[in-house]
SEMARMAR-626410 format. One line per field, with one value per residue (C-alpha): residue in one letter; x negated, y, z. Coordinates in steps of 0.1 Angstrom, whole numbers. Layout:
residu = [A, ...] .
px = [X, ...] .
py = [Y, ...] .
pz = [Z, ...] .
This chain:
residu = [X, X, X, X, X, X, X, X, X, X, X, X, X, X, X, X, X, X, X, X, X, X, X, X, X, X, X, X, X, X, X, X, X, X, X, X, X, X, X, X, X, X, X, X, X, X, X, X, X, X, X, X, X, X, X, X, X, X, X, X, X, X, X, X, X, X, X, X, X, X, X, X, X, X, X, X, X, X, X, X, X, X, X, X, X, X, X, X, X, X, X, X, X, X, X, X, X, X, X, X, X, X, X, X, X, X, X, X, X, X, X, X, X, X, X, X, X, X, X, X, X, X, X, X, X, X, X, X, X, X, X, X, X, X, X, X, X, X, X, X, X, X, X, X, X, X, X, X, X, X, X, X, X, X, X, X, X, X, X, X, X, X, X, X, X, X, X, X, X, X, X, X, X, X, X, X, X, X, X, X, X, X, X, X, X, X, X, X, X, X, X, X, X, X, X, X, X, X, X, X, X, X, X, X, X, X, X, X, X, X, X, X, X, X, X, X, X, X, X, X, X, X, X, X, X, X, X, X, X, X, X, X, X, X, X, X, X, X, X, X, X, X, X, X, X, X, X, X, X, X, X, X, X, X] .
px = [2, 33, 56, 85, 112, 102, 95, 129, 146, 126, 133, 170, 170, 151, 178, 205, 187, 174, 200, 221, 229, 216, 182, 182, 184, 156, 129, 127, 141, 154, 185, 196, 200, 213, 241, 256, 259, 291, 274, 255, 230, 222, 215, 192, 174, 168, 153, 131, 117, 108, 71, 46, 51, 86, 89, 79, 103, 132, 122, 121, 154, 171, 161, 178, 212, 226, 257, 236, 241, 276, 266, 253, 217, 213, 226, 201, 172, 182, 187, 157, 129, 98, 108, 82, 72, 38, 33, 64, 60, 89, 97, 95, 122, 144, 140, 147, 180, 188, 181, 203, 230, 230, 231, 260, 280, 273, 282, 284, 252, 264, 268, 233, 219, 244, 251, 217, 216, 249, 236, 202, 208, 179, 179, 146, 166, 189, 160, 145, 178, 180, 145, 152, 182, 161, 137, 166, 185, 155, 130, 114, 101, 71, 45, 25, 50, 81, 67, 56, 90, 110, 83, 74, 90, 69, 65, 67, 64, 60, 27, 42, 60, 90, 94, 117, 141, 142, 150, 177, 193, 191, 210, 236, 241, 239, 266, 262, 258, 227, 232, 260, 272, 286, 276, 299, 286, 250, 245, 223, 205, 191, 175, 137, 120, 111, 75, 56, 24, 41, 60, 30, 7, 32, 41, 4, -1, 30, 21, 51, 27, -7, -13, -34, -29, 0, 19, 50, 36, 34, 71, 82, 62, 76, 111, 109, 96, 124, 149, 138, 154, 185, 189, 219, 205, 167, 166, 184, 149, 134, 143, 132, 98, 94, 102, 77, 50, 61, 64, 29, 43, 35, 7, 28, 57, 36] .
py = [-152, -147, -176, -173, -180, -152, -129, -136, -126, -94, -85, -91, -66, -41, -45, -38, -6, 6, -2, 28, 61, 78, 61, 69, 106, 104, 106, 116, 90, 93, 73, 104, 122, 91, 86, 120, 112, 99, 93, 59, 72, 100, 74, 56, 89, 91, 56, 60, 93, 76, 74, 93, 110, 106, 143, 154, 130, 143, 179, 173, 153, 182, 205, 183, 193, 158, 173, 178, 141, 151, 180, 181, 175, 212, 222, 198, 212, 248, 241, 220, 245, 248, 216, 188, 161, 145, 125, 140, 173, 196, 178, 144, 154, 167, 135, 114, 132, 129, 92, 85, 107, 86, 54, 67, 72, 37, 15, 14, 12, -20, -37, -27, -45, -74, -89, -106, -114, -133, -152, -161, -161, -138, -100, -97, -102, -74, -50, -61, -56, -21, -13, -26, -3, 27, 23, 18, 50, 73, 57, 89, 100, 86, 101, 89, 105, 93, 57, 56, 68, 40, 13, -10, -43, -73, -104, -134, -124, -88, -79, -47, -51, -32, -15, 13, -10, -35, -7, 7, -28, -31, 2, -9, -45, -47, -31, -22, 9, 17, 5, 15, -18, -3, -33, -62, -89, -94, -116, -104, -137, -130, -97, -91, -71, -35, -40, -7, 0, 1, -31, -48, -38, -47, -80, -90, -82, -101, -132, -128, -125, -139, -124, -93, -82, -57, -73, -92, -125, -108, -97, -133, -147, -121, -125, -163, -161, -137, -162, -185, -161, -153, -171, -151, -116, -115, -77, -68, -67, -43, -10, -22, -34, -2, 19, -1, 9, 44, 52, 38, 19, -16, -22, -14, -34, -65] .
pz = [245, 265, 269, 245, 270, 294, 264, 250, 283, 285, 249, 254, 283, 261, 234, 259, 270, 237, 211, 221, 206, 238, 233, 196, 204, 230, 203, 167, 143, 107, 118, 137, 104, 85, 110, 101, 64, 47, 14, 14, -12, 13, 39, 15, 9, 47, 47, 17, 29, 62, 60, 81, 114, 128, 138, 103, 87, 107, 101, 63, 62, 80, 52, 25, 11, 5, -11, -42, -50, -61, -83, -119, -128, -138, -104, -88, -108, -98, -61, -53, -57, -35, -17, -14, 11, 14, -18, -35, -52, -62, -95, -78, -53, -81, -101, -70, -65, -102, -103, -73, -87, -119, -100, -79, -111, -122, -92, -54, -35, -18, -52, -63, -32, -29, -63, -67, -30, -33, -64, -50, -12, -4, 2, -17, -49, -39, -33, -66, -85, -70, -82, -117, -118, -106, -136, -160, -152, -153, -177, -188, -154, -135, -112, -82, -57, -75, -79, -43, -31, -48, -50, -79, -89, -79, -99, -75, -38, -27, -11, 5, 38, 22, 55, 43, 23, 52, 76, 53, 52, 90, 93, 67, 76, 114, 134, 171, 191, 170, 134, 110, 96, 63, 41, 46, 23, 36, 66, 94, 95, 60, 69, 71, 98, 89, 99, 106, 124, 158, 155, 139, 168, 195, 179, 177, 214, 225, 205, 181, 152, 144, 110, 113, 77, 73, 44, 36, 49, 83, 79, 72, 101, 126, 113, 117, 152, 162, 147, 175, 199, 178, 145, 134, 142, 145, 137, 168, 184, 159, 175, 210, 197, 177, 208, 229, 204, 199, 236, 244, 274, 261, 285, 316, 301, 298] .
């Protein structure tokens, strides 16, 4: 295992080099599309469709007409034909847009994620509140692809790493040359790492993580270890760790 002090110094340098718009554009990433959106629900769409190969994700996101979120449900149904992505079929995509359109008419996206967080002091309650709202506004629709897209409400502690929601919150809460910082009422210290296969593998190899199971316990362990480097902003290391794994240069970096 690498000594934490030297690892911290190296990661700090990676953050300086990688948390930039120039580096973001150097390889496919859904944040490239998300940064161009003014509608926060459109940014959420970019995050929740972010599973699978990064190039395929970006290609799909570039096909989406995010302005449909401001149109009627009939217009959404008419416009979104022959469009599907992996687990989501045509009707799933239509219902996803309809659900978010209804939520957009009810409250701001920041309120959906922050009300419960402010009451409980944990972003998990914000995510859980958002999920409760999803199932309230569109009770009649359910399918494998639709349920996978939004995720299911957990009882006590989530088993899922919640990668896509944690990534979305990173985009929306952190503010630097990379992230958007559009949410103002969630503190960066309360965010959880958006653990994916790249950051999981890299973190194991660097000794930042011992848990080999890809689950929420691993997310907590990694987040807590990164707080030893920066207690106020542990997720500033996320993109640098992800790029180390994505680029395949971890062995030479070590």
